[in-house]
N, C-alpha and C positions, 0 to 999 in steps of 0.2 A: 626293296623287299628283302627281308632276312629269311633264309631257309634254314631248316634244322635237319639234323640227321634222322630223327624219328619224329614224325608228325604227331602233335599232341591229340589226345582223344577228342577234345572239344572241337578242334578244327576239323578233324576227320568226320565227326557227326555233322557239322555245319555243311561241309562240302557234299556229303552224301545226300543230305536233304535238298540242297540247292540243285544237285543233279536231277532229283525228282521234279522239282518245281520248274526247271527249264527244259525238261525232256519233251519228247514228241508225243503223238497221240497213243503210243503203245503203253504209256505209263498208266498203271491202274488208278482208278479214280480216288481210292483212299489215300494215295500218296501225292495227289495234286495239291496245288496251292488254292486254298479256299478263301483267302483274304485279299483285300486291296490294301495299299499302304496308307499310313496315317495322313500324309499330306494330301493325297488324292481324296481321301474320305472327308477331309475338311473342305476341300474344293467342291466336292459333291454336295455337302451340306449348305455351303454358301449358294450354290446354284439352286438348291431346293427352295430357298426363300423366294426366288423369282417365280418359280412354278406354283408355289402356294398362293402368291399374290394374284396369279392368273387362274386360280381354281383348278389347276391341273393336279396338284397334290393337296391332300387334306391337311388340316392343322395337326390332327392326331398322328398322321404318317410322319410329318416333319418333327413333331415332338418326340416320337418313338426313336427316330433316327438320331436325333440330338442326344437323347439320354443314353442310348446304346453306345454312341461314339465316346461320350464322356467316360463311360466305364472302361472301354477298350484302351483309350489313350492314357489312362492312368498308369499303365505298365510300360509305356514307350519312352526309352531313354533318349530318343532323338528330340524330345521336347525340352530337354534340359531339366534342371531341377530348381530353377529360381524364377526370374521375372517372366520368361516366356511361358513356362508351364502355368504360372499363376494367372496370366492374362487369358490363356486358352480355357482354363478351368472356369474362370469367371464368365466368359462369353458363352460357354456351353451350358451354363446354368440359367440362361434367359432365352426367350423366344427370339428368333433371328428373322423377323419379318422384313419384307422389302416394300418400302424403304424403312430403315431404322438405324439409329446410331450404332447398335450392336453389330448389325450386319456389315456396315461400313468398316468398323474396327476389325471384324474378322478377316476381311479382305486384306487389310494392312498386316495383320498378324501372319497370315499365310505367306505373304511376301517376305517376312523376316524369317519364317520357319524353314522355307524350302532350301535356301543356299547352304546352310551348315548342318542340315539334318543328319547326314551320315557321318559328318565330322564329330558330332556329339556322340554318336555310337562308337566311334573310335576311342573316345575318352572312356566310355562306359565299359568297353571290352579290355582296355589296357590295364587290367587289374588282375590279381591272382584269381585262379579259376573258381574258387569257392565263393567269391563275391560277385561273379557274373550272373547275368540272367541265364536261363536254361538255353542250351544250344538250339532247341526247336524254335523258341521264341525269336532268337537272333536271326536264324536262317530265314524264317518266314518274313520277318520285318524287312530285312535287306533285299530279299528276292522280290517281294511285292513292290518295294520302292523302285528298284531298277526296272522292272517291267512297266510300272506306271509311267516312268520317265519316257518310255518309248523304245527301249532296247528290245530287239527280237530275242525270242527264246533260244534260237540256235547260236546267236552271237554270245549270249550269256553262258550257254552250255560250254562253249569252247573256252570262255574265260575261266569258268570253274574248273574245267579239266586242266588248264594250265596251272592253276593254283595247286591242284592236287599233285601234279607232276613235280612241282617245285617244293612240295612238302612244307607248306607254309604254316605259320602259327595263326591263331585266331585273330591276333592284332593285325597281322599281315592281310588277312581277308578283309577286315574292316577298313583298313587304309586303302586297299585296292578298290573296294566298292566305293569309297568316298571319292577316289580319283575318277572313277567312271561317272559318278554323279556330277562332278564339276565339268565334265567334258561338254563342249559346245556341239551343236548340230553341224553337220557338214552338208555341202551341196552335192547331190548325186545326179548324174545324167542317167535317165532310165528310158529304155526303148520298149515300147509296146507295138507289136506289129499286127496288122490285120490281114485276114484272108480275104474277106469281102468288105468292100467299101461302098455302100450305097450313097448316092448323092455326093460323088467324089469331089465335085467342085467346092462343096462346103468345107471339106477337109483340106483341100489344096490352098484355100484362102488363109489358112492359119499359119503363123510363123514357125511353129514347131513341127510342121508336117514334113515327112520325107517320102519321096516316091520310092518305088521298089529298088531302083539302082542305088539311091543314096542309103537306103536301109542296109543293103549288102555292104556298101563301103563303110558304113558306121560299124557294122559287126566285125569286119576284117581289121579296121583300125584299132578296135579294142580287144583283139586277140580271139575272136569267136569264129568257129567254123561256119561256112555257108554251104557246105556240101548238102545237096538235096533240098536246099532252102527255097521256098516259093512264098511270095507275099504280094499283096496288093498295095503295100505302103505301110506307113506307121507314124507314130508320134514319139518325139523325144521330150520328156518332161524333166525339168530341173526341180528336184524335190529336196527339202530339208529333212534330214533324219540323222539319227545317232549311229546307224550302221546300214550296210548295204541292203540287208534283208528287210529292215524297217522301211527303206525307200521302196523296195519292191512291193511291200504290203500296201503302201500308199497308192502305188500305181494300180494295184488290183482294185482298190476302191474307186479310182477314177474310171477304170474299165467297167466296173459294175454300174456306175452312173451312165456311161456311154451306151452300154448294151440295154440298160433299162429304157433309155430314151428311144432306142430303135424299136421297142415294142409298140410305139405309138405311130409307126409308119404304116399307112394304109397300103395293103397289098404286098408289103415287104417287111412284115413284122419280124423282129429279131434278126434282121439281116446283117447287123454289124457283128462279124465273127472274128474274134482275136485268135492269133496263133497260141499254141499251148505253153509258151514260155515268155518270160520277161527277162530282159537283159539289163544289167547294171554296169556302167563303166567302172572298171577297176575291180570287179568281182568276176573271177575266172569262170564260174559255172552258171549256165542259164538257170533261172529260177522258175520252177513250175508255176504256171498260171493258177492251177487248182491249189488252193491253200490246204494246209494240213487240217484234217477233221478236228473239231473242237472237243471231241470225247463224249458225245451223246451216244453211249453204247447200250443197246438193249439186247443182250446176248440170250435172254430167255426165248426170244423168237426162234433161235436155233435149238437151244436145249430142250424146249417143249414141242419142237416140231411144227411150228406155226409160220415159218418164214414164207411159205408159198400158199398158205390157206387164206385166200383173200375173198372167198365167195360169200362170206357173212359180213354183216355190217353192224358192229357194236360201237359203243362210245370209245372204247380203247382203240379201235381201228381209226376213228376220226382223230383221236389225240396223237397217234403215231404219225399220221399224215401231217398234222399241224407242226409237230416237233421236228420233222425230218429236215426242214430248212435250217434248223439250229446248228447242224453240223458243219455245213459249208456255205450257207447262203450269205448274202450281204447282211451287214450288221443289224440294220433296223428290222427287216423281215425276220431275221433269226431270233431276235429278242421277242418280237410280237408273236411269232409262231410258238416259241418255247413256252411263253407264259400262257398263251391260249390253251395249250395242252394241259397245263397244270390246272387252270381254272375250269376247264371242261370236265375234269375228273373229280375235283376236290372242293367244289362249291355246291351248296344246297340252299333251297329257299328258307330253311329254318335257321340259317346262320345269323350271328349277331348283327343288329342294325344300329344305325345312329353314327356317332363319331368316336366311338371307343377305339382303343388301340388294336383290338382284334375284329373290328367291324369291317363291313364290306368284304372285299376279296382278299384282304391281307391274311385272313384265317387259312386260305388255301396254301399260302407260303409256309405257314407254321405247320400245317398238316404234312406237306411234302417234306419239310425239314425233319419231322419226327420219323417218317418212314425211312429217310436216308440215314438218320442217326442209328436206327435199329438195325440197318443192314450193314453198317460199317464194321462191327466186330467180326462177323463171320467172313466177310469179304477179305479182310486183312489176315485173319487167322488162317484162312484157306490158302492164301498166297504163301504164308510162312510155312505151312505144312509141305507145300511143294518145293520150297527153297531149302528146307532142312536136308543137308547132304553131308553127313559125317564121312570121314575117310573110310571107316568101316561101318557097315550097317549096325545100328543100335536098336534097342527095343522100340523107340519111338518111330524111327524110319520104317521098321518092319510093320508096325501097327498101322501106320499111315498108308503104306502100300497095300495092306490087306483091306482097307476100307473101300466101300462101294459108293459112299455119299460124302459130299463136302461137309455136311453137318457134323458127321462123326470125325472127320479129319480136323475140323476146327475145334471140336471138343477135346481131342487128344492134345492139340497144341496148347489150348487154354490150360488144361490140367498141368502140362509140363512147365509152362511159364509160372503158374501159381506155386508149384513146388520148388522150382529151381531158378526162376528168374530168366532174363534174356540169355544167360550162359547155358541154359538147357538146350538151346538150339545151335546147330552147326551151320552158320550162315556166312555169306560174303559180307564185307563191311557195308555194302550198299543196302543190306537188309537189316542191319543191327538196330538202326534207329526205329524201324517199324516194330522190331521185337521189344524194344524198350517201351514204346507206346502201348503195346498190347499187354506187357507185363504190368504196367501201371493200371491198365483197364481192369484186368482180372483181380487186382488187389483192391481197387476202389471203383467199381463200375458206375455207381450213382454219380460220383463227381466227374469222372471222365466223360460219361455219356451226356451229362448236362452241359459240359464245355463244348463238345462237338455239336450238339443240338443247337446251342446258342450261335455258333459260327454258321451253321447251315441256315438258321432262321434269318440271319443278317444277309447272307448271300441270296436267298430266295426272295426276301423282301426288296432287296436292291433290284433284282430282276423285275419285280412287279412295278416298282417306281419308275424304272427305266422304260418299261413298256408304256406306262401312262404318259410319260414325257413324249414318247414317239407318237402314240395314237391320239392323245388328247391335246398335246402341245404342238404336234406337227413338226417336231424337231428331230433330226437324225444326226446331230453332232453333239450330243450331251457329253459332258466332261468325263463321265464314267461309263460311257456306252461300251467301249471295247473291254474294259476291265470287268464290267458286270457280266458280260457273256463269257469271258475267259474263266471266271471263277464259278459261275452258275452252270455252264453247259455240262461238265462232267457229273455234277450233282443231279441235274435234270435227268441224265441218262440212268444214273443209279436208281433214282426214285421210280422212273417209268419201268425199269427192269423188274423191280419188286412188284409193282402194280400188275404188270403183265403176267408175271409168274403166279401171283395169287389168283388172278382171274382164270388162268388156264388150268391150274392144278386144283383149286378149291371152288371156283365159281364165285370168288369173294369180290364184292363191290369195293372200289377204291376208297370210298368213305369209311367202310367197315375196316379196311386195312389200316387207314389212318387212325381210327379209334383204337385198334389193337396196339399200334405203335405208341400212341400217347399213354395208354394204360401201362404198357411194358416199361416205359421210361420211369414210371412211378413205382412199379413193383419189383424191378430187377434187384436180385441179390437180397430179397426180403423174405418174409415168412412163407411166401408161396413157393420158394425155391426156384424162381424163374432165373434161368442161366443167360449169360450174355450171348450164347450161340443160338438161343431159342426165342429171341425177342419178337420175331414175326411169325412164329409157329402158332397154330391154334392151341388153346389151352387143353390140357389132357386131364 
């Protein structure tokens, strides 16, 4: 890796965005990663052919997925520019039924695509800056691919931080990412300890069981403290993963299965109780059993004073109960509950029927996407308003401080960006990429909103397909299950937040809010004067 005295702007932008994509639950939803990688998307499409053959997914759903993927992949340098790209393009032009020659060929093509995917990106980036793809595109593509491979967000965040410290070039970033992609999984010994062990004889019969004395010995052997430690025993699993936290996440899923089975014990339901940490050999810190929340944040419950008002029973209350499991629950219930919340609020008997691409419940995904797209500008502009911190107060910072509502703060920042571009704001480098996106938005809102709405439609429809595979196919190991929830959960929270806000402040039905959003996307910046900060506001 070659370091430079002053890191180039392109690399700085890429690493700032990667820090957003790999960050924890505190990262605002507008800065999250909304996409999965191209390789996983092709694998998901291949899997969809199986579920179409079993009547779990409709032909229109699979055709829509295929057409959208063909559009997205057209900009992906990882597909090369010759034979491989031509073969993928040809296959995506045809139905991929199971069985069919095209689907068999797709499986082979994926096998050729995966090994050198990021190496081809190295070639695409190792050119002068003016000929590269935009840094936003590069950062999203690489981040999604590395997460799809199974790396944990924390591991990748430390990787990106190391690159930033080394002041690397864009080519260095691409080469380092390609090296990560070539890495093989490792075997990790992972200890899960239990407080309560019903039917102990069944656990003791298993070869990976450790009694409480051996659990303590294992912890001391691997450098962990046992002070105040009490357990009824535990299991050591040998798990294949790319990093220690990925192995810990696999152990969480095993514990989810174990505790789920304990719910079927008569008289002792839920009596398998794990301790609150997981231990990975070679990793110094105990890993919390409770995973980070997935970002389904509905802050309007606090802002509108309804957090403790539970004596009424409306559709929104039911939807919030359904979606609550999406934050920390096991993957399959989290997907099912999240989609159930969307469907309960945004489906109506007069929706399109038949086998069209917006028929059935898919229209609910599109409605939720429109709501989220219309909430995106104000959410990001408000964040930038709070992050604008010049060395000495200026007119903008003083005006922002004087505001009493986020709507007006967002409008001030939008006006500043329209007049002066991203340089109008005094920001840390971690916020400059967001300022650039918002500057592009205020200059061409129709184009930018169409692009993000497209991304949100894809994410929400993926959540719907994944839900169908779980509930109608009875499968909890779909190839894109984890990625579907990773991308859709923060968006789900953003949409529910706006639905809750509109209901509490205007008494507005969710379907009416969706209609308002769909109309706003058509009228923004047009003859009506509709502003990007007013997309979900009632017409005046």
